[in-house]
C-alpha positions as CSV (number, residue, x, y, z in Angstrom):
1,X,-73.2,93.0,-9.3
2,X,-71.0,91.0,-11.5
3,X,-72.6,89.1,-14.3
4,X,-73.2,85.9,-14.4
5,X,-72.6,84.9,-18.1
6,X,-70.9,86.5,-21.2
7,X,-73.3,84.0,-23.6
8,X,-76.5,83.3,-21.6
9,X,-76.5,79.8,-23.2
10,X,-73.1,78.1,-23.8
11,X,-70.8,76.5,-21.4
12,X,-68.3,79.2,-20.3
13,X,-65.3,79.1,-18.5
14,X,-63.2,81.9,-16.8
15,X,-59.8,82.5,-16.7
16,X,-56.7,84.5,-14.9
17,X,-53.6,83.9,-13.8
18,X,-52.0,85.2,-10.4
19,X,-47.9,86.2,-10.0
20,X,-46.9,87.8,-13.8
21,X,-45.5,90.8,-12.1
22,X,-43.2,88.6,-9.5
23,X,-39.7,88.5,-9.0
24,X,-40.0,84.8,-7.8
25,X,-42.3,81.5,-7.8
26,X,-44.5,80.3,-10.5
27,X,-47.2,81.9,-12.5
28,X,-50.4,80.4,-11.6
29,X,-53.6,79.7,-14.1
30,X,-57.1,78.8,-12.7
31,X,-60.4,78.0,-15.4
32,X,-63.7,77.9,-13.8
33,X,-66.9,76.8,-14.8
34,X,-69.9,77.8,-12.9
35,X,-73.6,77.0,-13.3
36,X,-76.1,78.5,-15.6
37,X,-77.2,81.8,-13.6
38,X,-74.9,81.4,-10.9
39,X,-75.1,84.2,-8.3
40,X,-72.5,85.5,-5.5
41,X,-72.7,88.7,-4.4
42,X,-69.3,88.2,-2.3
43,X,-67.8,87.5,-5.5
44,X,-65.0,90.0,-7.0
45,X,-62.2,90.6,-8.5
46,X,-59.2,89.2,-6.3
47,X,-57.4,91.9,-6.0
48,X,-60.4,93.9,-4.2
49,X,-60.4,91.3,-1.4
50,X,-58.9,90.4,1.4
51,X,-56.8,87.4,2.2
52,X,-59.8,86.1,4.7
53,X,-62.2,87.1,2.1
54,X,-60.3,85.2,-0.7
55,X,-59.6,82.2,1.3
56,X,-64.0,81.9,2.0
57,X,-64.7,82.6,-1.4
58,X,-62.0,79.9,-2.5
59,X,-63.7,77.3,-0.3
60,X,-67.2,78.3,-1.7
61,X,-66.2,78.0,-5.5
62,X,-64.5,74.7,-5.5
63,X,-68.3,73.4,-3.8
64,X,-70.2,74.9,-6.0
65,X,-68.0,75.2,-9.8
66,X,-69.0,72.5,-11.8
67,X,-65.7,72.2,-12.8
68,X,-62.6,73.9,-11.6
69,X,-58.8,73.5,-12.0
70,X,-55.7,75.5,-11.2
71,X,-51.9,75.0,-12.9
72,X,-48.4,76.3,-12.7
73,X,-46.0,77.4,-14.8
74,X,-42.5,77.4,-12.8
75,X,-39.8,79.8,-12.7
76,X,-37.6,78.2,-15.2
77,X,-39.9,77.9,-17.7
78,X,-40.8,81.7,-17.0
79,X,-36.9,82.3,-18.1
80,X,-37.4,80.2,-20.8
81,X,-40.3,81.6,-23.1
82,X,-40.8,84.8,-21.1
83,X,-44.0,86.0,-18.2
84,X,-47.0,86.4,-21.1
85,X,-46.2,82.6,-22.7
86,X,-45.7,81.3,-19.5
87,X,-49.4,82.8,-18.3
88,X,-51.1,81.6,-21.7
89,X,-49.3,78.2,-21.0
90,X,-50.4,77.9,-17.4
91,X,-54.3,78.6,-18.8
92,X,-53.7,76.5,-21.3
93,X,-53.0,73.7,-18.7
94,X,-55.7,74.9,-16.7
95,X,-58.1,74.4,-19.1
96,X,-56.9,70.8,-20.2
97,X,-57.5,69.5,-17.3
98,X,-61.2,70.4,-16.7
99,X,-63.8,67.4,-16.0
100,X,-66.2,69.6,-18.5
101,X,-65.3,70.7,-21.8
102,X,-66.3,74.3,-21.8
103,X,-67.7,76.2,-25.3
104,X,-66.1,79.5,-24.5
105,X,-63.4,80.5,-22.7
106,X,-63.2,84.2,-21.2
107,X,-59.9,85.2,-20.2
108,X,-58.9,88.2,-17.9
109,X,-56.9,90.8,-20.2
110,X,-56.2,91.7,-23.9
111,X,-53.7,88.5,-24.6
112,X,-54.2,85.2,-25.1
113,X,-53.9,82.2,-27.8
114,X,-56.5,80.1,-29.3
115,X,-56.9,76.9,-27.0
116,X,-57.8,73.7,-29.7
117,X,-60.7,74.8,-31.2
118,X,-63.1,77.0,-28.6
119,X,-64.1,80.4,-28.9
120,X,-62.8,82.4,-26.4
121,X,-63.5,86.5,-25.6
122,X,-60.6,88.4,-23.9
123,X,-61.9,91.0,-21.4
124,X,-60.0,93.6,-19.8
125,X,-60.6,93.7,-16.3
126,X,-62.6,91.1,-17.0
127,X,-62.1,89.6,-13.4
128,X,-64.4,92.6,-12.1
129,X,-67.2,91.8,-14.9
130,X,-67.8,88.3,-14.9
131,X,-68.5,85.6,-12.0
132,X,-66.3,83.0,-14.1
133,X,-63.2,85.5,-14.1
134,X,-63.6,86.3,-10.6
135,X,-63.4,83.2,-9.6
136,X,-60.6,81.7,-11.6
137,X,-58.4,85.2,-10.3
138,X,-59.5,83.9,-6.8
139,X,-58.8,80.1,-7.2
140,X,-55.0,81.3,-8.9
141,X,-54.1,83.8,-6.5
142,X,-55.5,81.7,-3.1
143,X,-53.4,78.3,-4.8
144,X,-50.3,80.8,-5.7
145,X,-50.2,82.2,-1.6
146,X,-50.6,78.9,-0.4
147,X,-47.7,77.7,-2.6
148,X,-45.6,81.1,-1.5
149,X,-46.1,80.9,1.7
150,X,-44.5,77.0,2.0
151,X,-41.6,78.5,0.0
152,X,-41.2,80.9,2.6
153,X,-40.4,78.3,5.2
154,X,-37.3,77.4,3.3
155,X,-36.7,81.4,2.0
156,X,-38.0,83.4,4.7
157,X,-35.2,86.4,4.7
158,X,-36.8,87.4,1.2
159,X,-40.8,88.4,3.3
160,X,-42.6,85.8,0.6
161,X,-45.4,85.6,3.3
162,X,-46.1,89.3,2.7
163,X,-45.1,90.1,-0.5
164,X,-45.6,86.6,-2.0
165,X,-42.5,87.1,-4.7
166,X,-43.5,90.9,-6.0
167,X,-41.0,93.2,-6.1
168,X,-41.9,95.4,-3.1
169,X,-38.4,97.3,-1.7
170,X,-38.0,95.0,1.3
171,X,-38.0,91.8,-1.2
172,X,-35.8,93.9,-3.7
173,X,-33.3,95.0,-1.4
174,X,-32.7,91.4,-0.2
175,X,-31.9,90.0,-3.6
176,X,-29.4,93.1,-4.0
177,X,-27.7,91.9,-0.4
178,X,-27.5,88.1,-0.4
179,X,-28.5,87.1,-4.1
180,X,-31.5,85.0,-5.8
181,X,-32.7,81.3,-4.7
182,X,-33.7,78.8,-7.2
183,X,-37.1,80.3,-7.3
184,X,-36.0,83.6,-8.4
185,X,-37.0,84.9,-12.4
186,X,-33.4,85.1,-13.6
187,X,-34.7,87.2,-16.5
188,X,-36.2,90.1,-14.2
189,X,-34.7,93.0,-13.5
190,X,-34.2,94.0,-10.2
191,X,-33.5,97.7,-9.0
192,X,-33.3,99.8,-6.2
193,X,-33.6,103.4,-6.7
194,X,-30.8,105.7,-4.9
195,X,-33.9,107.2,-2.7
196,X,-34.5,104.0,-1.5
197,X,-31.2,103.1,0.2
198,X,-31.2,103.8,3.3
């Protein structure tokens, strides 16, 4: 069972991102503020859930949260400022547009830059420890997947409906065969091993 809070008395916003390791598409980030003592036994790290489970929980989170927001930083900006800075920028944007100001920010991972004067805690694998971070991971992932599925309608040969822009063998081979799209991250290296060439 994930923990409902870190502090027990502050308004906490969980933050997480999706799409950091992709070769194409934006990075998405979400910020979620859940009610005090919130409980949902189905909430978990988005990577441990099926797509169907994530999509069902997205509706629950968006309904139950006191405040939530999802933002993105596109591939052009990722290439300009690097993926770490772009991920943090997306989290800052998600926090900036919350309808409720948090008193503490819980961030999945070990890297973050202070947002305004609000204290923050970086928590490694926090999306498997705290409900608000898990909720943020689900919103970031589902909103990003939805975006990539729309891009797939135009660029169907890259398999984005299956790989969501991640560097699967199918995706890497296609880039080497036909080149990139306007949505690819040009600073990311694409390699296919000799053993993977058929």
